[in-house]
C-alpha positions, 0 to 999 in steps of 0.5 A: 500500500502506498503511503500518503504524501505528507508534503505534497508537490501541490495542495488543492484547496477545495474538494468540489468538482473544480478541485477534484478535476484539477487534482485528477489532472495533476495526479495523472501527470505525476504530481503528489497531490493533497486536497484540503476539503472544508467539509459539509459546512462549506457552500457546496456548489458541486452538490447543487448544480444543474449538471449541464455541459453547456455551450449555447449562448455562452460568451456574451461580452467575452468570446474567449469564454464561448471558445473555452466552453466548447473546447471543454464540451468537445473534450468531455467524451475523453474525460467521461471515458477516462473516469469510467475506465479508472473507476467503473462509474458511468457519469451518464454523459451525453451530448444530444444537443440542447434546446432553449424553449421560449414561451412568447414571441418577445422572448424568442425574438430577444434570444435570437437577436442576442445569439446573432450578436454573439455569433457575429463575432469572428471566432464564433462563426462556426458555432452551429445553432438553429431557430425553430418555430413551434411546429419544428420544436414539437416535431423534435420534442413531442411532449412540449405544450401549446405555449411554446412558441419556438426554440433555439437548438445547438448540437454542442450541448449536453449533460451528465449525472453530477452526483456520479461525476462528483463520486467518480472524481473522488474515486479516481483521485484516491486511486491515483494516490491523492491525499484527500483530507476532509474536514480540513478548513484552511485558516492561513496560507503563508509563502515560505522557503520557496513554497507555502505553509498552509494551516488550519485547526487540523495542523500545518502542511508544507507544499511547493504549489497551491491551487485555490479551488475553494469556490466562494472561499477563494475571496478570502484566501486569494489575497494571502498569496497575492491573488484576487478572486472577487467572487460573490454568491448567486442563489439558485433553486431546483425542483426534482420530480419523482421518476417517470418514463423517459420523454426528454432526451435533450437538456435545456437550461431550465428543465432536464430529465436525468438518466435515472428518470427524475425531472430537474427544474431550475435556473433561478438567479437571486442576489440574496447574499449567502441565504440558502433558504428554499422559497415557495414563490420562486419554486412556484414560478419555476414550476409554472413555466416548466408545466407550460413547456411540458404539461405532463409535468403537472401530474408528477410529484415533487420529491426534493427541492433545494437551493445552492450558491453559484460562484460568480465573478463580477462579469460572470466569467472564470478567474484563472491566475498565477500569483505574480508576487508568489509564483506557484500559487494559482486560483481557479474559480468559475460558476460552470464547474461541470461544463469546464471539468474536462478543460480543468483536468486535461488542459489547465492542471498540466499547465499548472504543474508546468508553472505557466498558464496557457494562452487560451486562458489569458483573458480570464485573469482577475486583472481585467477587473482593474483596468482604468475606465476611459474618460 
């Protein structure tokens, strides 16, 4: 039996999907890795997400984000196959294409115009999508209701079972010798002797590199190593129905049927600080829209509801940085940890281990938040 590293090459702070993907990528490339996971007292976005691998409509204001999302969606097949091979866990990844259903002509016109503006950007001209009227949408999705006036469809979109992904990442990292340490909140990170000393109520760890993947906790941790992660919470609520026979093969941003048969309804976005209380008015609005989209949902029982906090930067895009003052300290934060998991494991982690972030993520530095405004 291999011994766990007491002084890892890299310490990953945060044990969610982002931290798990980074740790797996580091370990696959030969690093000795430890994960310091705060535990169930943390705001776990990984356990509350909608499990989409989504490309459509991403990149408004930053085309590089659309390119980065598509790259990850394309690489997801490799990640899913790798996880299945290493752990035997099928994360139920599929890429059948995704729909955005519209319940009024005004809503459809607004979405179409936004997509046209986005895809007029030169790098995005080869991002395929279709605008469908009610009849064509119903031909492809027979279960839709009469209130659906049309939709947008993109073949680039897919989804997974996020709880199985969470489990597979944990299993794969442990099998590769990653030292997973639960209930290990981090109180301080101090640059020391060309590396870092990390301390908490559990003790101290020395490491050569540190990667901050702590979600909302990155806002507190980043300044300790000369980084900036001005992230704030965005509350989202989700409804899950009882299991029913398969009727919805394609995901969409507000409704998806899981591989196990239940239907997830979500995508609320609320600025409520760190409040995670489930609110009936929001749930009622989401349910009403979902039933208009798919009338058969009205006959299903609700088995679970929950809320979770997205990790949002000021412009909604990821933050990837290496500290200029303390090289070897990195921050990795985003609100699309499932979509970007393949990039994090297959592209970003090897770059972190090599010590230089790739040019493809240069736009995501936090320095973009400090550019002086032109008068």
